[in-house]
KOLPANU-251312 format. One record per residue (C-alpha): residue in three letters; x, y, z. Coordinates in pm, whole numbers, plus 50000, padded with zeros to 5 digits. Layout:
N
<pt "ala",<X,Y,Z>>
...
// end
This chain:
403
<pt "met",<65808,81802,70667>>
<pt "thr",<66108,81547,70752>>
<pt "ser",<66260,81293,70548>>
<pt "met",<66191,80935,70558>>
<pt "ser",<66560,80821,70545>>
<pt "lys",<66913,80966,70553>>
<pt "pro",<67129,80908,70250>>
<pt "asp",<67499,80791,70259>>
<pt "ser",<67747,81071,70512>>
<pt "ile",<67893,81336,70255>>
<pt "ser",<68224,81452,70289>>
<pt "phe",<68285,81771,70466>>
<pt "asn",<68528,81828,70196>>
<pt "glu",<68272,81847,69950>>
<pt "tyr",<68070,82055,70194>>
<pt "lys",<68278,82323,70217>>
<pt "tyr",<68375,82330,69872>>
<pt "leu",<67978,82398,69824>>
<pt "leu",<67937,82667,70049>>
<pt "arg",<68242,82881,69878>>
<pt "leu",<68054,82846,69533>>
<pt "leu",<67737,83016,69711>>
<pt "ala",<67926,83247,69828>>
<pt "ser",<68069,83306,69526>>
<pt "val",<67716,83377,69377>>
<pt "leu",<67657,83577,69670>>
<pt "ser",<67936,83825,69639>>
<pt "gly",<67997,83815,69277>>
<pt "lys",<68348,83718,69317>>
<pt "asp",<68584,83455,69129>>
<pt "val",<68453,83088,69147>>
<pt "pro",<68705,82897,69370>>
<pt "arg",<68870,82625,69151>>
<pt "pro",<68777,82263,69296>>
<pt "asn",<69119,82088,69413>>
<pt "glu",<69204,81725,69331>>
<pt "thr",<68973,81528,69573>>
<pt "ile",<68641,81694,69486>>
<pt "asn",<68376,81410,69385>>
<pt "trp",<68148,81646,69190>>
<pt "ala",<67871,81404,69190>>
<pt "thr",<67867,81433,69567>>
<pt "val",<67867,81788,69553>>
<pt "phe",<67587,81756,69340>>
<pt "ser",<67398,81498,69592>>
<pt "ala",<67473,81794,69863>>
<pt "ala",<67356,82050,69695>>
<pt "ser",<67008,81871,69589>>
<pt "asn",<66960,81805,69954>>
<pt "his",<66995,82119,70073>>
<pt "ser",<66776,82262,69778>>
<pt "val",<67059,82477,69621>>
<pt "ala",<67126,82273,69329>>
<pt "gly",<67009,82556,69036>>
<pt "met",<67178,82795,69236>>
<pt "thr",<67522,82603,69265>>
<pt "tyr",<67494,82620,68879>>
<pt "tyr",<67539,83008,68878>>
<pt "ala",<67913,82937,69018>>
<pt "ile",<67975,82631,68785>>
<pt "lys",<67916,82775,68458>>
<pt "lys",<68179,83015,68531>>
<pt "leu",<68468,82736,68593>>
<pt "pro",<68730,82706,68328>>
<pt "ser",<68685,82403,68115>>
<pt "asp",<68965,82229,68320>>
<pt "cys",<68801,82224,68617>>
<pt "met",<68414,82144,68523>>
<pt "pro",<68242,81852,68645>>
<pt "ser",<68171,81554,68412>>
<pt "glu",<67924,81612,68122>>
<pt "gln",<67653,81380,68356>>
<pt "val",<67695,81605,68630>>
<pt "leu",<67695,81923,68474>>
<pt "ala",<67376,81812,68302>>
<pt "ser",<67212,81748,68665>>
<pt "phe",<67289,82089,68773>>
<pt "leu",<67163,82243,68470>>
<pt "ser",<66842,82063,68510>>
<pt "ser",<66780,82207,68854>>
<pt "tyr",<66893,82490,68692>>
<pt "arg",<66630,82502,68439>>
<pt "ala",<66347,82346,68624>>
<pt "glu",<66374,82619,68915>>
<pt "leu",<66326,82900,68683>>
<pt "val",<66061,82765,68520>>
<pt "leu",<65946,82682,68864>>
<pt "glu",<65988,83065,69006>>
<pt "gly",<65808,83192,68674>>
<pt "asn",<65488,83029,68709>>
<pt "ile",<65462,83045,69074>>
<pt "gln",<65531,83404,69051>>
<pt "phe",<65257,83482,68761>>
<pt "glu",<65015,83235,68964>>
<pt "thr",<65050,83404,69259>>
<pt "glu",<65005,83766,69140>>
<pt "arg",<64702,83641,68960>>
<pt "leu",<64564,83513,69301>>
<pt "phe",<64644,83786,69505>>
<pt "thr",<64475,84027,69270>>
<pt "glu",<64165,83810,69299>>
<pt "leu",<64196,83769,69686>>
<pt "thr",<64243,84179,69726>>
<pt "ser",<63969,84248,69479>>
<pt "ala",<63749,84050,69712>>
<pt "gly",<63820,84286,70005>>
<pt "ile",<64052,84019,70161>>
<pt "asp",<64367,84130,70387>>
<pt "ile",<64675,83914,70322>>
<pt "leu",<65007,83914,70442>>
<pt "pro",<65256,83702,70249>>
<pt "val",<65553,83560,70441>>
<pt "lys",<65863,83344,70382>>
<pt "gly",<65989,83218,70026>>
<pt "ile",<65762,83467,69795>>
<pt "leu",<65884,83735,69952>>
<pt "leu",<66240,83601,70056>>
<pt "lys",<66333,83523,69716>>
<pt "asp",<66367,83901,69577>>
<pt "tyr",<66647,83932,69803>>
<pt "tyr",<66859,83685,69590>>
<pt "pro",<67046,83785,69306>>
<pt "val",<66817,83582,69092>>
<pt "pro",<66451,83511,69257>>
<pt "ser",<66492,83159,69092>>
<pt "met",<66785,83105,69313>>
<pt "arg",<66549,83058,69613>>
<pt "thr",<66354,82746,69543>>
<pt "met",<65981,82730,69718>>
<pt "thr",<65775,82420,69785>>
<pt "asp",<65467,82645,69893>>
<pt "val",<65348,83011,69866>>
<pt "asp",<65250,83091,70248>>
<pt "val",<64997,83407,70341>>
<pt "leu",<64862,83528,70617>>
<pt "tyr",<64489,83603,70610>>
<pt "lys",<64182,83692,70900>>
<pt "leu",<63985,83409,70966>>
<pt "lys",<63653,83613,70898>>
<pt "asp",<63749,83576,70535>>
<pt "lys",<63789,83204,70537>>
<pt "glu",<63508,83120,70312>>
<pt "lys",<63569,83414,70074>>
<pt "val",<63922,83256,70064>>
<pt "ile",<63812,82935,69959>>
<pt "glu",<63581,83074,69680>>
<pt "val",<63894,83227,69520>>
<pt "phe",<64091,82922,69551>>
<pt "lys",<63817,82704,69383>>
<pt "lys",<63748,82941,69142>>
<pt "tyr",<64106,82908,68983>>
<pt "gly",<64060,82507,69011>>
<pt "tyr",<64254,82461,69351>>
<pt "thr",<64157,82136,69543>>
<pt "leu",<64137,82222,69972>>
<pt "asn",<64328,81938,70116>>
<pt "ser",<64283,82019,70461>>
<pt "asp",<64102,82277,70688>>
<pt "gly",<64244,82285,71048>>
<pt "leu",<64089,82540,71234>>
<pt "gly",<64153,82833,70946>>
<pt "gln",<64467,82682,70821>>
<pt "leu",<64424,82624,70457>>
<pt "asp",<64613,82411,70234>>
<pt "phe",<64545,82441,69825>>
<pt "thr",<64728,82257,69567>>
<pt "lys",<64645,82246,69229>>
<pt "glu",<64845,82016,68930>>
<pt "pro",<65106,82015,68888>>
<pt "val",<65339,82231,69078>>
<pt "his",<65126,82474,69290>>
<pt "his",<65066,82449,69641>>
<pt "tyr",<64939,82726,69879>>
<pt "glu",<64920,82743,70243>>
<pt "leu",<64654,82996,70420>>
<pt "his",<64741,83096,70772>>
<pt "ser",<64498,83247,71031>>
<pt "ser",<64818,83278,71249>>
<pt "leu",<65160,83258,71195>>
<pt "leu",<65252,82994,71412>>
<pt "ser",<64989,82670,71481>>
<pt "glu",<64899,82649,71860>>
<pt "asp",<65117,82395,71951>>
<pt "lys",<65460,82588,71867>>
<pt "lys",<65647,82742,72198>>
<pt "asp",<65635,83069,72033>>
<pt "phe",<65232,83092,71932>>
<pt "glu",<65185,83332,72189>>
<pt "tyr",<65457,83600,72073>>
<pt "phe",<65330,83565,71734>>
<pt "ser",<64967,83567,71782>>
<pt "asn",<64933,83941,71768>>
<pt "ile",<65136,83974,71443>>
<pt "cys",<64855,84118,71239>>
<pt "glu",<64880,84430,71472>>
<pt "arg",<65245,84481,71333>>
<pt "ala",<65149,84457,71022>>
<pt "ile",<65207,84752,70794>>
<pt "pro",<65012,84856,70437>>
<pt "thr",<65202,84806,70119>>
<pt "glu",<65153,85030,69823>>
<pt "gln",<64902,84792,69700>>
<pt "pro",<64532,84776,69869>>
<pt "his",<64482,84501,70087>>
<pt "ile",<64818,84342,70081>>
<pt "phe",<65015,84405,70389>>
<pt "thr",<65378,84338,70519>>
<pt "leu",<65630,84341,70838>>
<pt "arg",<65876,84610,70969>>
<pt "pro",<66199,84466,70843>>
<pt "glu",<66283,84383,71229>>
<pt "asp",<65975,84178,71277>>
<pt "phe",<66021,84000,70953>>
<pt "tyr",<66384,83930,71061>>
<pt "ile",<66256,83788,71406>>
<pt "tyr",<66024,83535,71241>>
<pt "ile",<66297,83427,70976>>
<pt "leu",<66490,83342,71271>>
<pt "glu",<66208,83181,71486>>
<pt "his",<66105,82966,71157>>
<pt "leu",<66455,82829,71148>>
<pt "ala",<66482,82740,71530>>
<pt "lys",<66139,82573,71494>>
<pt "his",<66278,82337,71180>>
<pt "ile",<66582,82278,71390>>
<pt "glu",<66420,82134,71680>>
<pt "gly",<66168,81982,71500>>
<pt "gly",<66398,81758,71327>>
<pt "gly",<66657,81962,71126>>
<pt "ala",<66680,82262,70864>>
<pt "gly",<66939,82279,70550>>
<pt "ile",<67171,82544,70385>>
<pt "arg",<66871,82707,70209>>
<pt "met",<66729,82854,70550>>
<pt "val",<67086,82971,70664>>
<pt "leu",<67100,83128,70330>>
<pt "asp",<66745,83327,70370>>
<pt "val",<66925,83491,70711>>
<pt "phe",<67200,83598,70552>>
<pt "val",<67051,83790,70230>>
<pt "tyr",<66803,83920,70450>>
<pt "gly",<66999,84013,70742>>
<pt "lys",<67261,84164,70480>>
<pt "ala",<66999,84364,70292>>
<pt "his",<66844,84571,70585>>
<pt "ser",<67165,84563,70858>>
<pt "glu",<67210,84928,70811>>
<pt "glu",<66866,85035,70881>>
<pt "phe",<66775,84725,71149>>
<pt "asp",<66702,84865,71492>>
<pt "asn",<66890,84578,71659>>
<pt "asp",<66799,84696,72024>>
<pt "tyr",<66449,84627,71909>>
<pt "val",<66542,84278,71741>>
<pt "asn",<66756,84161,72069>>
<pt "ser",<66490,84309,72296>>
<pt "glu",<66186,84124,72107>>
<pt "leu",<66409,83805,72083>>
<pt "ser",<66482,83805,72455>>
<pt "lys",<66122,83727,72503>>
<pt "ile",<66125,83418,72315>>
<pt "asn",<66506,83285,72409>>
<pt "leu",<66654,83343,72074>>
<pt "cys",<66918,83573,72120>>
<pt "lys",<67218,83330,72149>>
<pt "phe",<67082,83176,71866>>
<pt "arg",<67068,83479,71651>>
<pt "gln",<67417,83569,71710>>
<pt "arg",<67542,83213,71644>>
<pt "ile",<67327,83154,71333>>
<pt "glu",<67473,83516,71191>>
<pt "glu",<67831,83395,71271>>
<pt "leu",<67787,83055,71104>>
<pt "ala",<67594,83246,70807>>
<pt "ala",<67934,83467,70749>>
<pt "ser",<68156,83206,70783>>
<pt "trp",<67952,83046,70532>>
<pt "phe",<67886,83316,70243>>
<pt "ala",<68115,83572,70340>>
<pt "ser",<68436,83407,70409>>
<pt "asp",<68701,83157,70262>>
<pt "glu",<68725,82950,70518>>
<pt "pro",<68363,82822,70617>>
<pt "asp",<68310,82654,70921>>
<pt "val",<68189,82285,70876>>
<pt "glu",<68323,82153,71224>>
<pt "ser",<68100,82316,71484>>
<pt "ala",<67817,82150,71662>>
<pt "ser",<67572,82378,71474>>
<pt "ala",<67741,82351,71105>>
<pt "arg",<67766,81999,71129>>
<pt "phe",<67395,81937,71251>>
<pt "ile",<67273,82138,70985>>
<pt "leu",<67519,82046,70703>>
<pt "asp",<67412,81666,70769>>
<pt "cys",<67030,81748,70758>>
<pt "pro",<66841,81811,70426>>
<pt "thr",<66636,82075,70376>>
<pt "phe",<66372,81981,70636>>
<pt "gly",<66556,81769,70840>>
<pt "tyr",<66489,81366,70952>>
<pt "val",<66254,81207,71158>>
<pt "ser",<66576,81055,71382>>
<pt "asn",<66645,81408,71486>>
<pt "ala",<66317,81508,71599>>
<pt "ile",<66324,81222,71783>>
<pt "ala",<66649,81248,71932>>
<pt "tyr",<66610,81635,72023>>
<pt "asp",<66260,81569,72182>>
<pt "ser",<66390,81299,72372>>
<pt "leu",<66728,81489,72525>>
<pt "met",<66449,81800,72580>>
<pt "gln",<66248,81600,72839>>
<pt "glu",<66565,81458,72999>>
<pt "arg",<66659,81837,73047>>
<pt "arg",<66332,81949,73158>>
<pt "lys",<66296,81678,73389>>
<pt "gly",<66662,81690,73527>>
<pt "lys",<66729,81327,73478>>
<pt "lys",<66748,81081,73237>>
<pt "gln",<66493,80887,73070>>
<pt "ser",<66456,80495,73040>>
<pt "gly",<66449,80317,72726>>
<pt "ile",<66113,80194,72817>>
<pt "ser",<65959,80546,72916>>
<pt "arg",<66101,80691,72605>>
<pt "leu",<65971,80415,72389>>
<pt "leu",<65634,80450,72608>>
<pt "arg",<65636,80811,72507>>
<pt "arg",<65679,80779,72177>>
<pt "ile",<65399,80535,72150>>
<pt "phe",<65167,80763,72275>>
<pt "pro",<65277,81090,72140>>
<pt "pro",<65238,81473,72297>>
<pt "thr",<64906,81588,72184>>
<pt "phe",<65053,81837,71940>>
<pt "tyr",<65157,81556,71733>>
<pt "ile",<64808,81466,71678>>
<pt "his",<64655,81797,71653>>
<pt "arg",<64907,81879,71376>>
<pt "arg",<64830,81550,71172>>
<pt "phe",<64465,81550,71224>>
<pt "pro",<64332,81928,71325>>
<pt "val",<64010,81789,71426>>
<pt "thr",<64130,81721,71745>>
<pt "arg",<64243,82049,71862>>
<pt "lys",<63878,82149,71886>>
<pt "tyr",<63736,81798,72010>>
<pt "lys",<64063,81688,72247>>
<pt "phe",<63859,81403,72347>>
<pt "leu",<63926,81218,72016>>
<pt "tyr",<64299,81207,72122>>
<pt "pro",<64301,80812,72213>>
<pt "phe",<64150,80713,71906>>
<pt "phe",<64359,80895,71639>>
<pt "val",<64676,80753,71769>>
<pt "pro",<64643,80438,71638>>
<pt "val",<64529,80599,71254>>
<pt "tyr",<64825,80818,71347>>
<pt "trp",<65046,80477,71328>>
<pt "leu",<64932,80302,71057>>
<pt "leu",<64980,80616,70850>>
<pt "arg",<65365,80630,70977>>
<pt "ile",<65399,80268,70884>>
<pt "phe",<65194,80199,70588>>
<pt "lys",<65212,80555,70433>>
<pt "asp",<65486,80774,70561>>
<pt "lys",<65746,80454,70599>>
<pt "asn",<65944,80639,70863>>
<pt "val",<65904,80385,71130>>
<pt "asn",<66223,80175,71148>>
<pt "tyr",<66472,79983,71372>>
<pt "ser",<66686,80282,71378>>
<pt "ser",<66413,80508,71514>>
<pt "val",<66339,80258,71799>>
<pt "lys",<66693,80189,71866>>
<pt "leu",<66760,80567,71912>>
<pt "tyr",<66497,80565,72210>>
<pt "leu",<66631,80223,72351>>
<pt "asn",<66978,80332,72384>>
<pt "pro",<67070,80702,72365>>
<pt "glu",<67401,80646,72551>>
<pt "asp",<67527,80453,72257>>
<pt "ser",<67452,80727,72011>>
<pt "lys",<67664,80983,71859>>
<pt "lys",<67362,81141,71738>>
<pt "phe",<67248,81232,72069>>
<pt "asp",<67571,81354,72195>>
<pt "ser",<67592,81596,71887>>
<pt "ile",<67263,81699,71914>>
<pt "asn",<67319,81798,72267>>
<pt "arg",<67616,81981,72202>>
<pt "met",<67420,82170,71892>>
<pt "ile",<67136,82226,72164>>
<pt "asp",<67357,82415,72395>>
<pt "glu",<67592,82611,72099>>
<pt "leu",<67243,82740,71995>>
<pt "gly",<67092,82793,72299>>
<pt "phe",<66795,82607,72318>>
<pt "asp",<66874,82515,72659>>
<pt "lys",<66692,82806,72748>>
<pt "arg",<66411,82697,72563>>
<pt "val",<66366,82385,72794>>
// end
């Protein structure tokens, strides 16, 4: 998911202070006092964009009264904190109920991402979630659908076994028959992930050894950065999970496996960035990777995806694309964009040209993420600071090896 539009730029002064607040929550150390230039409304805006407003409240409530934000801003932080507490409780209860039902039906499941990562935070509700992701075996598809329908869920999509269920007001579950979709560059590496799964004490519930789960967390972060961006929360995931398992990690194994998907340099840089942000008093807000992540909301921007895709195409071909060829390529997007939006085209590839106009109608009238600035990025990349900053980010994170 990517955001449709970009809010006004947020001062890196506020970002630096936000990172120090989050670091104090994780370390339990004294909360840093804000300097006189800090705009609390801007700090809240940044925290909200990155899905860490509730977590930030844990630090703010420990501040002396003379440096608290205004009552209005404090109320906004408190509202986020309370909403996340309630949401986490509801998701935990519902997930336990569904997992019991699924496993009682003899369905093997492998929970991933947020539902596991939240337990590595000082308080589980600090790690916000928009959905719960679970891996299952395709042979159990009909039984999975039956369980979710029994509990009042709507099946929104069924793309080759990738099941999307929702139930009002807040519940959203994604059941995956593979850890990555076929259009992702690391699909082959993760295609046999079930063979690496190990049983837990609970029958039919499996997990990954810490090294394999960490590799997946890193790949998931890389995928989001390549696809439009990722915010502070995903770097937090790397930090809290890596810190919890650092002493037991088989680092030779992790690096050997990451080399297969060209993410060794990425791991090194992200770990350096995470340590700077959450374990130091002087967080890095100046490097290309830091600026790119901080300038994104939780799931990035469409404009970043456009720019990244164009730059990687140029690197593959070894030459700059003309504005017209770049625009034509955007009009007729790569097949994986259509596959992602319309899963039926994965099976019936001849339908691609028929779904291209549908794709654009949805982008223009439903998503509303097609605008002049998006087109301008394709026509005039040499005039865009975005292209320059993303180019530097690509090199800094080692994505040039993933061309």
